[in-house]
One Martini backbone bead per residue (centre of mass of N, CA, C, O) as a GRO file, in nm:
protein
  438
    1MET     BB    1   0.955   6.328  -2.736
    2ASN     BB    2   1.261   6.275  -2.651
    3SER     BB    3   1.520   6.067  -2.682
    4ALA     BB    4   1.600   6.039  -2.375
    5ALA     BB    5   1.306   5.964  -2.289
    6ASP     BB    6   1.290   5.713  -2.459
    7ASP     BB    7   1.526   5.554  -2.336
    8ARG     BB    8   1.421   5.556  -2.052
    9GLU     BB    9   1.154   5.415  -2.107
   10MET     BB   10   1.281   5.151  -2.210
   11ARG     BB   11   1.436   5.078  -1.958
   12ASN     BB   12   1.179   5.060  -1.788
   13LEU     BB   13   1.030   4.842  -1.968
   14ALA     BB   14   1.233   4.617  -1.921
   15ARG     BB   15   1.199   4.600  -1.617
   16GLN     BB   16   0.900   4.538  -1.627
   17ILE     BB   17   0.903   4.272  -1.784
   18PHE     BB   18   1.084   4.124  -1.593
   19SER     BB   19   0.901   4.152  -1.339
   20GLN     BB   20   0.655   4.005  -1.467
   21ALA     BB   21   0.796   3.738  -1.519
   22LEU     BB   22   0.863   3.675  -1.223
   23THR     BB   23   0.571   3.679  -1.120
   24ALA     BB   24   0.458   3.459  -1.317
   25SER     BB   25   0.709   3.249  -1.216
   26SER     BB   26   0.628   3.161  -0.946
   27VAL     BB   27   0.580   2.926  -0.716
   28GLU     BB   28   0.298   2.982  -0.632
   29LYS     BB   29   0.173   2.972  -0.920
   30ALA     BB   30   0.260   2.682  -0.979
   31PHE     BB   31   0.104   2.549  -0.751
   32ASP     BB   32  -0.177   2.628  -0.844
   33HIS     BB   33  -0.141   2.412  -1.088
   34TYR     BB   34   0.020   2.144  -0.953
   35VAL     BB   35  -0.062   2.196  -0.631
   36GLU     BB   36  -0.275   2.011  -0.399
   37CYS     BB   37  -0.491   2.001  -0.098
   38ASP     BB   38  -0.745   1.748   0.007
   39HIS     BB   39  -0.819   1.584   0.265
   40GLY     BB   40  -0.508   1.463   0.257
   41VAL     BB   41  -0.484   1.507  -0.056
   42LEU     BB   42  -0.211   1.495  -0.274
   43ARG     BB   43  -0.147   1.700  -0.563
   44ILE     BB   44   0.091   1.605  -0.830
   45GLY     BB   45  -0.033   1.674  -1.092
   46HIS     BB   46  -0.165   1.346  -1.156
   47ASP     BB   47  -0.090   1.276  -0.857
   48LEU     BB   48  -0.174   1.078  -0.568
   49TYR     BB   49  -0.155   1.149  -0.205
   50HIS     BB   50  -0.226   0.977   0.100
   51LEU     BB   51  -0.097   1.094   0.382
   52ASN     BB   52  -0.234   0.899   0.603
   53SER     BB   53  -0.107   0.622   0.470
   54TYR     BB   54   0.159   0.706   0.602
   55SER     BB   55   0.395   0.665   0.845
   56ARG     BB   56   0.579   0.877   0.672
   57VAL     BB   57   0.658   1.231   0.598
   58PHE     BB   58   0.933   1.356   0.400
   59VAL     BB   59   1.102   1.675   0.359
   60THR     BB   60   1.322   1.786   0.083
   61ALA     BB   61   1.496   2.099   0.056
   62ILE     BB   62   1.662   2.245  -0.235
   63GLY     BB   63   1.805   2.549  -0.275
   64LYS     BB   64   1.710   2.865  -0.368
   65ALA     BB   65   1.390   2.764  -0.352
   66ALA     BB   66   1.335   2.608  -0.083
   67ASN     BB   67   1.170   2.799   0.084
   68SER     BB   68   0.936   2.848  -0.114
   69LEU     BB   69   0.852   2.552  -0.143
   70ALA     BB   70   0.791   2.484   0.154
   71GLU     BB   71   0.578   2.705   0.190
   72ALA     BB   72   0.381   2.621  -0.036
   73LEU     BB   73   0.327   2.345   0.074
   74GLN     BB   74   0.222   2.418   0.360
   75ARG     BB   75  -0.025   2.596   0.256
   76ARG     BB   76  -0.164   2.311   0.157
   77THR     BB   77  -0.110   2.100   0.429
   78GLY     BB   78   0.007   2.224   0.655
   79ASP     BB   79   0.151   2.101   0.977
   80ARG     BB   80   0.202   1.786   0.897
   81LEU     BB   81   0.500   1.832   0.823
   82GLU     BB   82   0.843   1.731   0.767
   83GLY     BB   83   1.195   1.852   0.761
   84ILE     BB   84   1.439   1.985   0.518
   85VAL     BB   85   1.627   2.299   0.475
   86ALA     BB   86   1.852   2.384   0.196
   87SER     BB   87   2.014   2.704   0.174
   88SER     BB   88   2.165   3.017   0.064
   89VAL     BB   89   1.900   3.133   0.171
   90GLU     BB   90   1.762   3.328   0.400
   91PRO     BB   91   1.502   3.293   0.589
   92ALA     BB   92   1.243   3.479   0.709
   93SER     BB   93   1.121   3.196   0.810
   94GLN     BB   94   1.019   2.917   1.004
   95LEU     BB   95   0.910   2.593   0.995
   96ARG     BB   96   0.733   2.375   1.141
   97GLY     BB   97   0.933   2.073   1.152
   98PHE     BB   98   1.195   2.218   1.054
   99ARG     BB   99   1.521   2.211   0.928
  100TYR     BB  100   1.810   2.428   0.899
  101PHE     BB  101   2.041   2.502   0.619
  102ARG     BB  102   2.336   2.710   0.526
  103GLY     BB  103   2.453   2.685   0.253
  104GLY     BB  104   2.662   2.704  -0.012
  105HIS     BB  105   2.757   2.966  -0.264
  106PRO     BB  106   2.942   2.797  -0.507
  107MET     BB  107   3.039   2.679  -0.231
  108PRO     BB  108   3.083   2.466  -0.007
  109ASN     BB  109   3.010   2.404   0.334
  110ALA     BB  110   2.956   2.290   0.651
  111GLU     BB  111   2.644   2.301   0.613
  112SER     BB  112   2.631   2.123   0.363
  113VAL     BB  113   2.715   1.869   0.511
  114ARG     BB  114   2.508   1.867   0.752
  115GLY     BB  115   2.270   1.848   0.568
  116ALA     BB  116   2.332   1.586   0.419
  117GLU     BB  117   2.347   1.409   0.671
  118ALA     BB  118   2.055   1.465   0.769
  119MET     BB  119   1.919   1.338   0.524
  120LEU     BB  120   2.043   1.057   0.514
  121LYS     BB  121   1.930   0.978   0.795
  122ALA     BB  122   1.629   1.021   0.743
  123LEU     BB  123   1.596   0.852   0.481
  124ASN     BB  124   1.702   0.583   0.603
  125GLY     BB  125   1.433   0.569   0.796
  126LEU     BB  126   1.272   0.474   0.561
  127ASP     BB  127   1.003   0.286   0.439
  128GLU     BB  128   0.759   0.143   0.237
  129SER     BB  129   0.542   0.342   0.416
  130GLY     BB  130   0.675   0.587   0.298
  131LEU     BB  131   0.731   0.953   0.218
  132ALA     BB  132   0.914   1.129  -0.029
  133ILE     BB  133   0.967   1.480  -0.052
  134PHE     BB  134   1.103   1.671  -0.315
  135LEU     BB  135   1.265   1.999  -0.332
  136ILE     BB  136   1.408   2.118  -0.636
  137SER     BB  137   1.686   2.345  -0.700
  138GLY     BB  138   1.891   2.565  -0.778
  139GLY     BB  139   2.214   2.541  -0.609
  140GLY     BB  140   2.239   2.243  -0.477
  141SER     BB  141   2.527   2.142  -0.527
  142ALA     BB  142   2.644   2.319  -0.276
  143THR     BB  143   2.432   2.323  -0.045
  144VAL     BB  144   2.451   1.998  -0.087
  145GLU     BB  145   2.722   1.806   0.071
  146LYS     BB  146   2.908   1.490   0.029
  147PRO     BB  147   3.149   1.288   0.038
  148ILE     BB  148   3.206   0.957  -0.068
  149ASP     BB  149   3.467   1.000   0.105
  150SER     BB  150   3.631   1.043   0.414
  151ASP     BB  151   3.923   1.132   0.278
  152ILE     BB  152   3.752   1.380   0.194
  153SER     BB  153   3.766   1.698   0.234
  154LEU     BB  154   3.625   2.005   0.224
  155GLU     BB  155   3.868   2.140   0.109
  156ASP     BB  156   3.906   1.951  -0.138
  157LEU     BB  157   3.629   2.004  -0.257
  158ILE     BB  158   3.653   2.301  -0.305
  159ALA     BB  159   3.898   2.287  -0.487
  160THR     BB  160   3.758   2.121  -0.704
  161TYR     BB  161   3.537   2.312  -0.774
  162ARG     BB  162   3.722   2.540  -0.868
  163ILE     BB  163   3.865   2.379  -1.092
  164LEU     BB  164   3.605   2.321  -1.250
  165VAL     BB  165   3.507   2.622  -1.297
  166HIS     BB  166   3.807   2.721  -1.413
  167GLY     BB  167   3.888   2.468  -1.626
  168GLY     BB  168   3.642   2.474  -1.884
  169PRO     BB  169   3.397   2.319  -1.825
  170PRO     BB  170   3.093   2.269  -1.857
  171ILE     BB  171   2.829   2.213  -1.649
  172GLY     BB  172   2.778   1.912  -1.737
  173GLU     BB  173   3.076   1.815  -1.665
  174ILE     BB  174   3.094   1.906  -1.386
  175ASN     BB  175   2.850   1.737  -1.279
  176ALA     BB  176   2.960   1.460  -1.335
  177ILE     BB  177   3.195   1.477  -1.122
  178ARG     BB  178   3.031   1.554  -0.873
  179LYS     BB  179   2.845   1.305  -0.863
  180HIS     BB  180   3.096   1.089  -0.824
  181LEU     BB  181   3.186   1.257  -0.537
  182SER     BB  182   2.892   1.194  -0.414
  183ALA     BB  183   2.644   1.107  -0.154
  184VAL     BB  184   2.377   1.273  -0.304
  185LYS     BB  185   2.425   1.257  -0.604
  186GLY     BB  186   2.305   1.092  -0.867
  187GLY     BB  187   2.062   0.942  -0.686
  188ARG     BB  188   2.151   0.907  -0.373
  189LEU     BB  189   1.895   1.013  -0.224
  190ALA     BB  190   1.710   0.793  -0.339
  191ARG     BB  191   1.861   0.552  -0.215
  192ALA     BB  192   1.811   0.637   0.078
  193ALA     BB  193   1.478   0.628   0.050
  194HIS     BB  194   1.486   0.346  -0.002
  195PRO     BB  195   1.149   0.207  -0.028
  196ALA     BB  196   1.014   0.458  -0.066
  197LYS     BB  197   0.813   0.685  -0.168
  198GLN     BB  198   0.856   0.918  -0.459
  199VAL     BB  199   0.869   1.290  -0.496
  200SER     BB  200   0.956   1.544  -0.734
  201ILE     BB  201   0.994   1.895  -0.722
  202LEU     BB  202   1.075   2.112  -0.999
  203VAL     BB  203   1.309   2.391  -1.021
  204SER     BB  204   1.454   2.484  -1.324
  205ASP     BB  205   1.817   2.557  -1.429
  206VAL     BB  206   1.794   2.364  -1.685
  207PRO     BB  207   1.778   2.200  -1.946
  208ASP     BB  208   1.505   2.014  -2.052
  209ASN     BB  209   1.706   1.762  -2.155
  210THR     BB  210   1.856   1.786  -1.830
  211PRO     BB  211   1.730   1.716  -1.546
  212ASP     BB  212   1.979   1.572  -1.390
  213ALA     BB  213   2.131   1.860  -1.353
  214LEU     BB  214   1.968   1.935  -1.121
  215ALA     BB  215   2.154   1.956  -0.851
  216SER     BB  216   2.285   1.689  -0.957
  217GLY     BB  217   2.057   1.468  -0.929
  218PRO     BB  218   1.957   1.335  -0.634
  219THR     BB  219   1.664   1.181  -0.761
  220MET     BB  220   1.802   1.084  -1.037
  221PRO     BB  221   1.894   0.940  -1.300
  222ASP     BB  222   2.209   0.893  -1.432
  223SER     BB  223   2.357   0.996  -1.754
  224THR     BB  224   2.628   0.955  -1.628
  225THR     BB  225   2.974   0.841  -1.610
  226THR     BB  226   3.282   0.735  -1.523
  227ASP     BB  227   3.400   0.764  -1.808
  228ASP     BB  228   3.334   1.053  -1.842
  229CYS     BB  229   3.509   1.161  -1.612
  230TYR     BB  230   3.786   1.064  -1.735
  231ALA     BB  231   3.758   1.225  -1.999
  232ILE     BB  232   3.733   1.504  -1.882
  233ALA     BB  233   3.993   1.508  -1.720
  234ASP     BB  234   4.176   1.471  -1.973
  235LYS     BB  235   4.081   1.707  -2.151
  236TYR     BB  236   4.165   1.931  -1.897
  237GLY     BB  237   4.386   1.851  -1.704
  238LEU     BB  238   4.286   1.785  -1.383
  239VAL     BB  239   4.440   1.581  -1.208
  240LYS     BB  240   4.699   1.752  -1.151
  241GLN     BB  241   4.503   1.968  -0.983
  242PHE     BB  242   4.411   1.782  -0.783
  243PRO     BB  243   4.381   1.661  -0.503
  244PRO     BB  244   4.493   1.365  -0.389
  245SER     BB  245   4.212   1.245  -0.295
  246ILE     BB  246   4.095   1.279  -0.589
  247ALA     BB  247   4.319   1.179  -0.794
  248GLU     BB  248   4.309   0.878  -0.701
  249PHE     BB  249   4.041   0.801  -0.842
  250PHE     BB  250   4.151   0.849  -1.134
  251GLU     BB  251   4.418   0.685  -1.138
  252LYS     BB  252   4.239   0.412  -1.034
  253ARG     BB  253   3.955   0.399  -1.132
  254ALA     BB  254   3.742   0.429  -0.842
  255LEU     BB  255   3.475   0.514  -0.925
  256GLU     BB  256   3.147   0.519  -0.855
  257GLU     BB  257   2.851   0.430  -0.964
  258THR     BB  258   2.553   0.554  -1.048
  259PRO     BB  259   2.235   0.564  -1.069
  260LYS     BB  260   1.999   0.419  -1.290
  261ASN     BB  261   1.716   0.354  -1.466
  262HIS     BB  262   1.703   0.032  -1.375
  263ASP     BB  263   1.688   0.096  -1.089
  264GLU     BB  264   1.483   0.015  -0.822
  265ILE     BB  265   1.472   0.301  -0.672
  266PHE     BB  266   1.266   0.414  -0.921
  267ALA     BB  267   0.989   0.259  -0.915
  268ASN     BB  268   0.864   0.485  -0.680
  269ALA     BB  269   0.922   0.733  -0.880
  270ARG     BB  270   0.870   1.095  -0.920
  271TRP     BB  271   0.835   1.375  -1.160
  272GLN     BB  272   0.789   1.748  -1.131
  273THR     BB  273   0.778   2.018  -1.336
  274VAL     BB  274   0.686   2.369  -1.255
  275LEU     BB  275   0.962   2.512  -1.347
  276SER     BB  276   1.133   2.719  -1.594
  277ASN     BB  277   1.282   2.899  -1.842
  278LYS     BB  278   1.017   2.885  -2.018
  279SER     BB  279   0.837   3.044  -1.822
  280VAL     BB  280   0.980   3.320  -1.851
  281LEU     BB  281   0.958   3.353  -2.149
  282GLU     BB  282   0.656   3.347  -2.180
  283SER     BB  283   0.603   3.588  -1.989
  284ALA     BB  284   0.772   3.794  -2.147
  285LYS     BB  285   0.622   3.771  -2.417
  286ALA     BB  286   0.348   3.869  -2.313
  287ALA     BB  287   0.453   4.148  -2.205
  288ALA     BB  288   0.571   4.253  -2.482
  289ALA     BB  289   0.309   4.226  -2.658
  290GLU     BB  290   0.140   4.423  -2.476
  291ALA     BB  291   0.362   4.663  -2.558
  292GLY     BB  292   0.395   4.622  -2.891
  293PHE     BB  293   0.568   4.372  -2.963
  294GLU     BB  294   0.766   4.185  -3.170
  295VAL     BB  295   0.829   3.839  -3.094
  296GLU     BB  296   1.129   3.653  -3.024
  297ILE     BB  297   1.305   3.336  -2.983
  298ASP     BB  298   1.667   3.270  -2.875
  299ASN     BB  299   1.856   2.973  -2.754
  300SER     BB  300   2.136   2.915  -2.922
  301CYS     BB  301   2.346   3.058  -2.685
  302ASP     BB  302   2.369   2.838  -2.490
  303ASP     BB  303   2.683   2.849  -2.340
  304TRP     BB  304   2.807   3.095  -2.451
  305ASP     BB  305   2.992   3.331  -2.515
  306TYR     BB  306   2.922   3.656  -2.456
  307GLU     BB  307   3.022   3.778  -2.726
  308LEU     BB  308   2.881   3.583  -2.922
  309ALA     BB  309   2.599   3.629  -2.816
  310ALA     BB  310   2.581   3.931  -2.874
  311ASP     BB  311   2.612   3.915  -3.180
  312LEU     BB  312   2.377   3.728  -3.250
  313LEU     BB  313   2.142   3.890  -3.118
  314LEU     BB  314   2.180   4.163  -3.254
  315ALA     BB  315   2.148   4.051  -3.545
  316ARG     BB  316   1.860   3.956  -3.501
  317LEU     BB  317   1.734   4.216  -3.415
  318ARG     BB  318   1.799   4.389  -3.671
  319ALA     BB  319   1.633   4.199  -3.859
  320LEU     BB  320   1.355   4.235  -3.713
  321ARG     BB  321   1.339   4.552  -3.750
  322GLN     BB  322   1.294   4.553  -4.065
  323ARG     BB  323   0.967   4.451  -4.010
  324THR     BB  324   0.958   4.630  -3.729
  325PRO     BB  325   0.925   4.900  -3.507
  326ARG     BB  326   0.885   4.670  -3.267
  327ALA     BB  327   1.136   4.484  -3.121
  328CYS     BB  328   1.175   4.143  -2.975
  329LEU     BB  329   1.440   3.957  -2.805
  330LEU     BB  330   1.455   3.640  -2.660
  331SER     BB  331   1.677   3.484  -2.404
  332GLY     BB  332   1.792   3.197  -2.271
  333GLY     BB  333   1.989   3.099  -2.020
  334GLU     BB  334   2.350   3.088  -2.057
  335VAL     BB  335   2.647   3.256  -2.021
  336THR     BB  336   3.002   3.288  -2.061
  337VAL     BB  337   3.276   3.353  -1.830
  338THR     BB  338   3.626   3.429  -1.826
  339VAL     BB  339   3.794   3.479  -1.535
  340LYS     BB  340   4.052   3.735  -1.471
  341ASP     BB  341   4.095   3.906  -1.221
  342GLY     BB  342   3.835   4.014  -1.092
  343GLY     BB  343   3.581   4.196  -0.994
  344ILE     BB  344   3.260   4.327  -1.005
  345GLY     BB  345   3.017   4.077  -1.101
  346GLY     BB  346   2.870   3.923  -1.404
  347ARG     BB  347   2.739   3.767  -1.676
  348ASN     BB  348   2.510   3.983  -1.723
  349GLN     BB  349   2.685   4.241  -1.707
  350GLN     BB  350   2.892   4.166  -1.919
  351PHE     BB  351   2.692   4.141  -2.152
  352ALA     BB  352   2.567   4.418  -2.142
  353LEU     BB  353   2.829   4.587  -2.170
  354ALA     BB  354   2.904   4.468  -2.444
  355CYS     BB  355   2.652   4.574  -2.590
  356ALA     BB  356   2.708   4.884  -2.546
  357THR     BB  357   2.951   4.880  -2.752
  358LYS     BB  358   2.746   4.785  -3.007
  359ILE     BB  359   2.499   5.031  -2.961
  360ASP     BB  360   2.605   5.299  -3.010
  361GLY     BB  361   2.341   5.518  -3.094
  362GLU     BB  362   2.114   5.321  -3.066
  363ARG     BB  363   1.771   5.196  -3.065
  364ILE     BB  364   1.871   5.004  -2.801
  365THR     BB  365   1.772   4.749  -2.558
  366VAL     BB  366   1.934   4.578  -2.277
  367LEU     BB  367   1.856   4.286  -2.090
  368SER     BB  368   2.034   4.115  -1.809
  369ALA     BB  369   1.916   3.838  -1.599
  370GLY     BB  370   1.859   3.688  -1.300
  371THR     BB  371   1.610   3.499  -1.122
  372ASP     BB  372   1.761   3.494  -0.828
  373GLY     BB  373   1.909   3.797  -0.778
  374ILE     BB  374   2.204   3.682  -0.884
  375ASP     BB  375   2.530   3.817  -0.993
  376GLY     BB  376   2.770   3.676  -0.896
  377ASN     BB  377   2.953   3.903  -0.667
  378SER     BB  378   2.703   4.079  -0.666
  379PRO     BB  379   2.401   4.277  -0.584
  380ALA     BB  380   2.311   4.205  -0.855
  381THR     BB  381   2.118   4.056  -1.143
  382GLY     BB  382   2.197   4.294  -1.350
  383ALA     BB  383   2.121   4.470  -1.666
  384VAL     BB  384   2.053   4.795  -1.836
  385VAL     BB  385   2.099   4.894  -2.171
  386ASP     BB  386   2.218   5.139  -2.424
  387GLY     BB  387   2.300   5.383  -2.665
  388THR     BB  388   2.385   5.571  -2.384
  389THR     BB  389   2.589   5.426  -2.190
  390ARG     BB  390   2.866   5.528  -2.287
  391GLY     BB  391   2.816   5.833  -2.260
  392ARG     BB  392   2.734   5.828  -1.958
  393SER     BB  393   3.008   5.709  -1.866
  394SER     BB  394   3.194   5.928  -1.971
  395ARG     BB  395   3.061   6.172  -1.811
  396ALA     BB  396   3.146   5.997  -1.533
  397GLY     BB  397   3.447   5.883  -1.584
  398LEU     BB  398   3.402   5.612  -1.752
  399ASN     BB  399   3.535   5.296  -1.869
  400VAL     BB  400   3.408   5.040  -2.035
  401GLU     BB  401   3.650   4.872  -2.132
  402GLY     BB  402   3.798   4.862  -1.849
  403HIS     BB  403   3.558   4.704  -1.707
  404LEU     BB  404   3.550   4.465  -1.895
  405ALA     BB  405   3.852   4.367  -1.865
  406GLY     BB  406   3.804   4.357  -1.533
  407PHE     BB  407   3.540   4.234  -1.446
  408ASN     BB  408   3.386   4.543  -1.362
  409ALA     BB  409   3.071   4.625  -1.401
  410PHE     BB  410   2.905   4.717  -1.151
  411PRO     BB  411   3.020   5.007  -1.071
  412LEU     BB  412   2.926   5.139  -1.341
  413LEU     BB  413   2.627   5.062  -1.340
  414GLU     BB  414   2.553   5.181  -1.076
  415GLN     BB  415   2.639   5.489  -1.122
  416ILE     BB  416   2.434   5.504  -1.395
  417GLY     BB  417   2.168   5.316  -1.343
  418ASP     BB  418   2.191   4.999  -1.485
  419ALA     BB  419   2.134   4.833  -1.247
  420VAL     BB  420   1.983   4.530  -1.133
  421MET     BB  421   1.764   4.518  -0.841
  422THR     BB  422   1.609   4.255  -0.611
  423GLY     BB  423   1.717   4.040  -0.478
  424PRO     BB  424   1.627   3.760  -0.361
  425THR     BB  425   1.355   3.554  -0.502
  426GLY     BB  426   1.317   3.232  -0.451
  427ASN     BB  427   1.447   3.156  -0.727
  428ASN     BB  428   1.556   2.940  -1.031
  429LEU     BB  429   1.553   3.005  -1.404
  430ARG     BB  430   1.774   3.143  -1.497
  431ASP     BB  431   1.819   3.351  -1.768
  432LEU     BB  432   1.741   3.684  -1.910
  433ARG     BB  433   1.716   3.811  -2.247
  434LEU     BB  434   1.643   4.161  -2.342
  435LEU     BB  435   1.564   4.290  -2.671
  436LEU     BB  436   1.523   4.620  -2.793
  437ALA     BB  437   1.360   4.788  -3.081
  438TYR     BB  438   1.260   5.149  -3.193
   0.00000   0.00000   0.00000
């Protein structure tokens, strides 16, 4: 087999490993393990819920995996449940007994607010004899939103989101502020459901040690405080950029505190994570090992700048290759990209294309992709590149450095066949970076 065929085979193998990891980490497979219903008794993890014993059972599904979660739950319980599904992903079909809202992402829209208002109204109607089942997944921060104060318009809220996203804070600090400006985040949906019994099923796109960051923690005790928010705003000089209706809360130090661990609203609440980024990594590791690679995992570059992450991971891969002829390095989480007047692309494609400039001529393949099927403002979920990417781009009349500088990775990657396209997956478990040396 010639070198070109070898490289093409490795690009295909990287796609195959990614696809296998997605399939093995599906909501349906997770529910097979964590959720079952028999004769009206619902098991979630180790907890049992006798559905017929409650005066009302209400389901609230939020985020990019909301449709998949609601469908998986109904397949186990039958048509006995009612609720609301809010997602930025259009459902293939709608479940009987559920209302649907197409919220925005990455910015909230009018449907985000209507969905939040419908949830608050329904949950406020539950009493101590009711059960609230929450299905929470990534992307929910924008998909379901209602300002904490009626003087804050949707336009002001969108402007604030945009300032936060482009103003420099990492996602944890962004979410701290969003929680305290919201009527649904930071445990406030749980407050609305109190005193009903509550259980949250989580498909996590956040680090395992910060579960309340998922969808900005609508059903969990909030680990951030108003003082954190003021400090973050000062650190990045945000207050002067905020719309007046938002800035006033910071200038007067008038933010309301979110519910904390000791709050009575969590006395009858449980949480069960059924999927996370770790699930994808473990599945990818098994698939790569089956393909004959020695596999290591390195998540140390989570939330790093994409260039720094590329340098670290490629150095680790080259070191691993010194002791094995087929080396695989996996990395989860997300890298960051500071976009200035960008084109079409996303963090995964930017990372992959940056790697292509660093591995030119080497027998290395790099895949970086999102598990939700969406990368930035492009129709791709990521890209797979190798030591031939730069040469193939040049022969097609494309300049890799120019597309990198313009944050315009997708047009180049699509033209040379290196874009990874899945469409929305109905899941959201952060990103997977897969590096192969052979």
